[in-house]
Each structure stands twice: as structure tokens, then as C-alpha cells.
C-alpha positions in Angstrom: 0.0 0.0 0.0 2.8 2.4 1.0 4.6 1.6 -2.3 1.5 2.5 -4.3 1.0 5.7 -2.4 4.6 6.8 -2.9 4.4 5.9 -6.6 1.3 8.0 -6.9 3.0 10.9 -5.3 5.9 10.6 -7.6 3.7 10.5 -10.7 1.8 13.5 -9.4 5.0 15.4 -8.8 6.3 14.6 -12.3 3.0 15.5 -14.0 2.9 18.7 -12.0 6.1 19.7 -13.7 4.8 18.7 -17.1 7.1 15.7 -17.4 7.0 11.9 -16.9 9.3 9.0 -15.8 10.5 8.1 -19.3 11.3 11.7 -20.2 13.3 12.2 -17.0 15.3 9.0 -17.6 16.1 10.0 -21.2 17.0 13.5 -20.0 19.3 12.0 -17.4 21.0 9.8 -19.9 21.4 12.8 -22.3 23.0 14.9 -19.6 25.4 12.1 -18.8 26.4 11.4 -22.4 26.9 15.1 -22.9 29.3 15.5 -20.0 30.8 12.0 -19.8 33.9 13.3 -21.4 34.9 14.7 -18.0 35.7 11.1 -16.9 38.7 10.9 -19.1 39.5 14.6 -19.6 39.7 15.4 -15.9 42.0 12.5 -15.4 44.2 13.6 -18.3 44.5 17.1 -17.0 45.1 16.3 -13.3 47.6 13.6 -14.1 49.9 16.3 -15.4 50.2 17.4 -11.8 51.8 14.0 -11.0 48.6 12.3 -9.7 47.7 8.7 -10.6 45.6 8.7 -13.8 43.8 5.4 -13.2 42.7 6.5 -9.7 41.6 9.8 -11.0 39.2 8.2 -13.6 37.5 6.3 -10.8 37.5 9.3 -8.4 35.9 11.5 -11.1 33.1 8.9 -11.5 32.6 8.6 -7.8 32.5 12.3 -7.0 30.3 13.2 -10.0 27.9 10.4 -9.3 27.5 10.8 -5.6 27.2 14.6 -5.7 24.8 14.6 -8.6 22.5 12.0 -7.0 22.5 14.0 -3.8 21.6 17.1 -5.8 18.6 15.3 -7.3 17.4 14.0 -4.0 17.8 17.2 -2.0 16.8 19.9 -4.5 14.6 18.0 -6.9 16.4 19.8 -9.8 17.8 18.5 -13.1 21.3 19.7 -12.2 24.5 17.7 -12.5 27.8 18.4 -10.8 31.4 17.2 -11.5 35.0 18.4 -11.4 35.0 21.7 -13.2 36.7 22.3 -16.5 39.0 25.3 -16.3 39.2 24.8 -12.6 41.1 21.5 -13.1 43.5 23.2 -15.5 44.1 26.0 -13.0 44.8 23.4 -10.4 47.2 21.3 -12.5 49.0 23.9 -14.6 48.9 27.1 -12.5 49.0 25.9 -8.9 51.1 22.7 -9.2 53.2 23.1 -12.3 53.7 26.9 -12.4 53.7 27.9 -8.7 55.3 24.6 -7.7 52.6 23.8 -5.0 52.6 20.1 -4.2 49.3 18.6 -5.3 48.2 17.5 -1.8 48.5 21.1 -0.7 46.7 22.2 -3.8 43.8 19.9 -2.8 43.9 21.6 0.6 43.5 24.9 -1.1 40.5 23.6 -3.0 39.0 22.4 0.3 39.5 25.7 2.1 38.0 27.6 -0.8 35.0 25.3 -0.7 34.6 25.9 3.1 34.7 29.7 2.6 32.2 29.2 -0.2 29.9 27.3 2.3 30.2 30.1 4.8 29.2 32.7 2.2 26.1 30.5 1.5 25.1 29.8 5.1 25.4 33.5 6.1 23.2 34.5 3.2 25.9 36.7 1.5 25.8 34.5 -1.6 22.0 35.0 -1.9 22.5 38.8 -1.6 25.1 38.7 -4.4 22.6 36.9 -6.7 19.8 39.3 -5.8 22.0 42.3 -6.6 22.4 41.3 -10.2 19.8 42.9 -12.5 17.4 40.5 -14.2 18.5 41.5 -17.7 22.1 40.7 -16.9 20.9 37.3 -15.8 19.5 36.8 -19.3 22.8 38.0 -20.7 24.6 35.3 -18.7 22.3 32.7 -20.2 23.0 34.0 -23.7 26.7 34.2 -23.1 26.8 30.6 -21.8 24.7 29.5 -24.7 27.3 30.9 -27.3 30.1 29.5 -25.1 28.6 26.0 -25.2 27.9 26.2 -28.9 31.5 27.2 -29.5 32.7 24.3 -27.5 30.4 22.0 -29.6 31.9 23.4 -32.8 35.4 22.8 -31.5 34.6 19.3 -30.4 33.1 18.4 -33.8 36.2 19.8 -35.4 34.4 22.3 -37.5 36.2 25.2 -35.8 39.9 25.1 -35.2 42.6 27.5 -34.0 44.6 29.7 -36.4 47.7 31.7 -35.6 46.6 34.6 -37.8 42.8 34.9 -37.0 42.7 32.9 -33.7 39.9 30.6 -35.2 38.9 29.4 -38.6 36.6 26.8 -40.2 38.2 23.4 -40.7 37.9 21.0 -43.7 34.9 18.7 -43.8 36.6 15.5 -42.7 34.8 12.2 -42.1 34.5 12.9 -38.3 33.2 16.4 -38.9 30.5 15.0 -41.3 29.6 12.3 -38.7 29.1 15.1 -36.1 27.0 17.2 -38.5 24.9 14.1 -39.4 24.2 13.7 -35.7 23.3 17.4 -35.5 20.9 17.0 -38.5 19.2 14.1 -36.7 18.7 16.3 -33.6 17.3 19.2 -35.7 14.8 16.9 -37.6 13.6 15.2 -34.4 13.2 18.6 -32.7 11.1 19.8 -35.6 8.8 16.9 -35.0 9.0 17.5 -31.2 10.4 14.0 -30.6 11.5 13.5 -27.0 15.1 12.5 -26.4 16.2 14.1 -29.7 19.6 15.0 -28.3 20.2 11.5 -27.0 19.1 9.8 -30.2 21.4 12.1 -32.2 24.4 11.1 -30.0 23.6 7.4 -30.5 23.3 7.9 -34.2 26.7 9.7 -34.5 28.4 7.0 -32.4 26.8 4.2 -34.4 27.8 5.9 -37.6 31.4 6.3 -36.3 31.6 2.6 -35.6 30.2 1.6 -39.0 32.7 3.9 -40.7 35.6 2.5 -38.8 36.3 5.7 -36.8 35.6 4.1 -33.5 36.5 0.6 -32.4 34.4 -1.5 -30.1 36.0 -1.9 -26.6 38.3 -4.8 -26.1 36.6 -5.5 -22.7 33.3 -4.4 -21.2 34.1 -4.4 -17.5 36.9 -2.7 -15.6 37.2 -3.7 -11.9 40.9 -3.3 -11.2 41.0 0.4 -10.1 42.7 1.6 -6.9 41.9 5.1 -5.6 44.1 5.0 -2.5 47.0 6.6 -4.4 45.1 9.9 -4.6 42.1 9.7 -2.3 42.5 11.2 1.2 45.9 12.7 0.4 44.9 16.4 0.8 47.0 18.6 3.1 44.8 21.2 4.7 47.3 22.3 7.3 49.9 22.9 4.6 47.5 25.1 2.7 46.9 27.4 5.7 49.9 29.6 5.0 49.7 33.3 4.3 51.4 32.8 1.0 48.5 30.8 -0.3 45.9 33.5 0.2 46.0 34.6 -3.5 45.5 31.0 -4.8 42.7 30.4 -2.4 40.9 33.6 -3.5 41.4 32.8 -7.1 39.9 29.3 -6.7 37.1 30.8 -4.7 36.3 33.6 -7.2 36.3 31.4 -10.2 34.1 28.8 -8.5 31.8 31.5 -7.0 31.0 33.2 -10.3 31.1 30.1 -12.5 28.5 28.5 -10.2 26.3 31.6 -10.0 26.5 32.1 -13.8 25.8 28.5 -14.6 22.9 28.1 -12.2 21.3 31.4 -13.2 21.7 30.5 -16.8 20.1 27.1 -16.3 17.3 28.6 -14.3 16.7 31.1 -17.1 16.6 28.3 -19.7 14.0 26.3 -17.7 11.7 29.3 -17.5 12.3 30.2 -21.1 11.1 26.7 -22.1 8.3 26.6 -19.6 7.0 30.0 -18.3 5.1 28.3 -15.4 8.2 26.4 -14.2 9.5 27.4 -10.7 13.0 28.9 -10.5 15.8 26.6 -9.3 16.2 26.4 -5.5 19.4 28.3 -5.6 20.2 28.4 -1.8 20.1 24.6 -1.7 22.1 24.2 -4.9 24.7 26.7 -3.7 25.1 24.7 -0.4 25.5 21.4 -2.2 28.0 23.0 -4.7 30.2 24.3 -1.8 30.1 20.9 0.0 30.8 19.1 -3.3 34.1 21.0 -3.6 35.1 19.9 -0.1 34.0 16.3 -0.8 35.9 16.3 -4.1 39.1 17.6 -2.5 38.9 14.8 0.1 38.4 12.2 -2.6 41.3 13.7 -4.6 40.1 15.9 -7.4 40.0 19.6 -8.2 37.0 21.9 -7.5 33.6 20.2 -8.1 30.9 22.5 -9.5 27.6 22.8 -11.4 27.9 21.7 -15.0 26.3 23.8 -17.7 25.9 20.6 -19.7 22.9 20.1 -17.5 21.2 22.2 -20.1 21.2 19.3 -22.5 19.0 17.3 -20.1 16.8 20.3 -19.5 16.4 20.8 -23.3 15.5 17.1 -23.4 12.6 17.6 -21.0 14.3 17.1 -17.7 12.5 19.1 -14.9 13.0 17.2 -11.7 15.7 15.6 -9.5 15.0 12.3 -11.2 17.1 13.5 -14.2 20.0 14.1 -11.8 19.6 10.8 -10.1 19.8 9.0 -13.4 22.8 11.0 -14.5 24.5 10.3 -11.1 23.8 6.6 -11.2 25.3 6.4 -14.7 28.5 8.1 -13.4 28.8 5.6 -10.6 28.2 2.6 -13.0 30.8 4.1 -15.3 33.4 2.9 -12.8 32.6 -0.6 -14.1 32.0 0.3 -17.7 34.6 2.9 -18.5 35.8 0.9 -21.6 32.3 1.1 -23.1 31.5 4.8 -22.3 35.0 5.8 -23.5 34.2 4.8 -27.1 31.6 7.7 -27.5 33.7 10.3 -29.3 33.6 14.0 -28.6 32.3 14.8 -32.1 29.2 12.6 -31.3 28.2 14.5 -28.2 29.2 17.9 -29.5 26.0 18.4 -31.6 24.1 18.4 -28.3 26.1 21.3 -27.1 25.3 23.3 -30.3 21.6 22.6 -29.9 21.7 23.6 -26.2 23.5 26.8 -27.2 20.6 27.6 -29.6 18.0 26.9 -26.9 19.8 29.3 -24.4 20.4 32.2 -26.8 16.7 32.8 -27.0 17.1 34.7 -23.7 18.4 37.6 -25.7 14.8 38.6 -26.3 14.5 39.6 -22.6 17.3 42.2 -22.9 16.4 45.8 -23.7 19.3 46.5 -26.1 18.0 50.0 -26.9 18.8 51.0 -23.4 22.6 51.5 -23.4 22.9 51.4 -19.6 21.7 47.8 -19.5 22.3 46.8 -23.2 26.1 47.5 -23.2 26.9 45.6 -20.0 24.8 42.7 -21.3 26.6 42.7 -24.6 30.0 42.7 -22.7 28.9 39.7 -20.6 27.8 37.8 -23.7 31.0 38.7 -25.6 33.5 38.0 -22.9 32.0 34.7 -21.7 32.2 33.4 -25.2 35.5 34.9 -26.3 37.5 34.6 -23.0 36.4 31.0 -22.6 35.6 31.8 -19.0 32.2 32.4 -17.4 33.8 34.1 -14.4 35.8 36.5 -16.5 32.8 37.5 -18.6 30.8 38.2 -15.4 33.6 40.3 -13.9 33.8 42.5 -17.0 30.0 42.7 -17.2 29.4 43.7 -13.6 32.1 46.3 -13.6 30.8 47.8 -16.8 27.2 47.9 -15.5 28.4 49.8 -12.3 30.5 52.2 -14.4 27.5 53.0 -16.6 25.4 53.8 -13.5 28.3 55.9 -12.1 28.6 57.9 -15.3 24.9 58.6 -15.2 25.0 59.6 -11.5 22.7 56.8 -10.5 24.7 55.6 -7.5 21.6 54.5 -5.6 20.7 52.0 -8.3 23.8 50.0 -7.5 22.9 47.7 -4.6 25.3 47.3 -1.7 26.0 43.7 -2.6 27.0 44.8 -6.1 29.7 47.0 -4.7 31.1 44.0 -3.0 30.9 42.1 -6.3 32.8 44.9 -8.0 35.6 44.8 -5.3 35.8 41.0 -5.8 36.0 41.5 -9.6 38.9 44.0 -9.2 40.8 41.7 -6.8 40.2 38.8 -9.3 41.9 40.8 -12.1 44.7 41.9 -9.9 45.5 38.5 -8.4 
């Protein structure tokens, strides 16, 4: 009887958010496949710091899986978390290789930054920071992230490559590029006919096509059970990180994580409400708390800062509206520990089209920005431009917030700048200096 009652409540909760069980499962799988690259990429990057790569693969799966499942259970939101791209590169190449900080101490720095992050959340300062940001700048964040994601997708397909003269240029239409574009075409056609799971089906199509054309080989084995995480897990040195000389690295990690998380969550919340006007905003205080705790948990396990993943937008675009999406994504990450050889055959150019489609879905937020009003239009434009071109959400936000405040100052509208935004401006300036 209790089982039937609980099932009824679950169904009612899903239908109340205009979704169903199968849609949530497909959305969760879509999010996982879109961000599964982090399993191998995070290990590749952090291993450059002298950490054991095999252990890092398993740790990435464990941290991403556990934190994402908890996110789904506690917040009932379709948000996934994992070790952050950019933050892992900062950890390995800046802290460890450039500044010669031993990786156990670097993990301690990540833990301390996460703890400060948690204090900001518990005291309500983080909420005030969010409330101080004008709504149209929130829409600009979503647009900027959308272009940023689409650009990542074009790179992963191989259609856009670097060029020493023009920075970027279009690449030749190689076999893998055509496979990626074929997957994108499938997604577009399915979207035209409003087929649920269009992004996931496009990913599967591209992967199957890559196998048939000999670009991807089937795995030599299906299961992988010989992974030891003890070489990295539990090795952080918090005491060693509590030195005055590490204040600047701690602040840098804190700032990047703070504004990457704020930008990502606000962008995702804007996307949900753009798709469904009746949808409730994401429960940001709970998500901020979990995000902060996730960084601390990740550091204990042995990985760089864990944060909200903007690739969650793929699952949201696929119809995900509840925590069930996150739970499915998290479970798949945990299962990946056993099936790493299978998941690793899905090439980047197969998942890249999903990022392009998500970018299109998010750019619609530009309709909410009054571009005729220079005071809000120019800062919005700067946010969009700098997120996409600097390849950094936090950098784009810093330029945007400072430009917004300067516009108000030039117009003599000091009172329209909320106290928390002055704090943000100081943090932005410190970020650029440090």
C-alpha cells in the first residue's frame, strides 16, 4: 500500500512539472552522455600534476555520481555536478606546475576555498550577491553561456579550429566532422517533429555511424574492476594550505568557482523558465550549499573543484525538470566505474552536436534584454561577448558587472547600485589583480 502511495505521489510530482518518468530518464542519460567526457579529460589534466591517472578516472566517476545523486534527492532539480573544466586546468598547470605547489596542498587549497564558499552561502551573502544582479544581466549570462557552449560544440566536432593569424577558422569537412554534422541533423529533424530525447538519439546515431565507418573501435573488454583510488584519495594537506602565501591561490579558486557556479545556475534557471513559463526557479540556496560541499568532498576524494555543470542544459532541453534527471545521471556516473571501456568509445564529435543545440536553446534569452537602453544593453553585450571569447564564465561576469556599475556611475545613478553589487565589484577587481 505504501509503495502504491509513494508511486502515486511521484507520478503526481512529475506530471505537475509537465514531465513523466521516461522523459526524466532520457534527459538524465542525455546529460550524462553530454558531460561523460569529463571522466577521461579530468584524469588527463590532473595527471599532469603527478597524480595517478587510473585512480583519477574512478574518483571522477565517484565524485560526479555521488554529488549529482544528492543534488537530485535534496533539490529535486535536473542539475549535474562534476569536477569543473578550467578549474582543473588552473589546479594542475597554475597551482602545481607553475607555482610549484605540491598537489596534496593544492587539494587543501580547494577544500579551504569550498569551506569559505559554504560560509558565504550559510550566512546569506551569496544570496544577496545573486539578488543584486539585474534581471537583464541574468538573461545575458544565459545567452553568453549558450554561445560559449555552442562554440565548445563546434570545436569538439572539429568544424572550428585554432589559427595563428585569425585565432579561429573553419576546418575542412573531414569524415569525423561530417559524422558530427549528421548527428546534429538528426537532432534538428527530431526537434522539428518534437520527438522526446532528440539529443540522446542524435548522440547514439553519431556513435553508431562512427563505428560503422571505422572511426571508433568496439571496446576490447566491457568491465573494468581493477581500479585503486588510494594513491590519490585522502591525500589532501589542509594544514599545509593554511599559509599566508596561499591567500591569493585560495581567493582565485574561490572567485572562479563562485561566479562560474552563479553564472551556470542562473543561466540554467533562465533556460528552464524560457522553455516553460510556469516552471519554478531553481532552488538556488540549496544548490549553492551542495555546490560548496561538493568542492570539499571532491578535495577529500582527490580531485579539483567540483561545481555545477552547464551541460545540465542538455538534459533540460531534453525535457528534464525534476531531480530524477540528476539521479539517473549520477547513477550512470557511478556505474561508469565498471563500464569505463564502453563509455569511452563515444567520441567528442558525437556529443558535440548536443552542445550546439543547447546553445541555440539558451540564446533565446536575448529577447529579454532591452538592447535599446545603453545602460543595460552594453553591459549585457559585454557579458555575452566576454563569456564566449575569453572561454571563461567568471571573466565574462567580472567585465559585465564592472561595466554595469560604471554606466550607473557615469549617469550619476549611484543609488541603483545595490550594496552587494559594490562587494561584487571589489571581488572582480581583486580577481583581475590576483
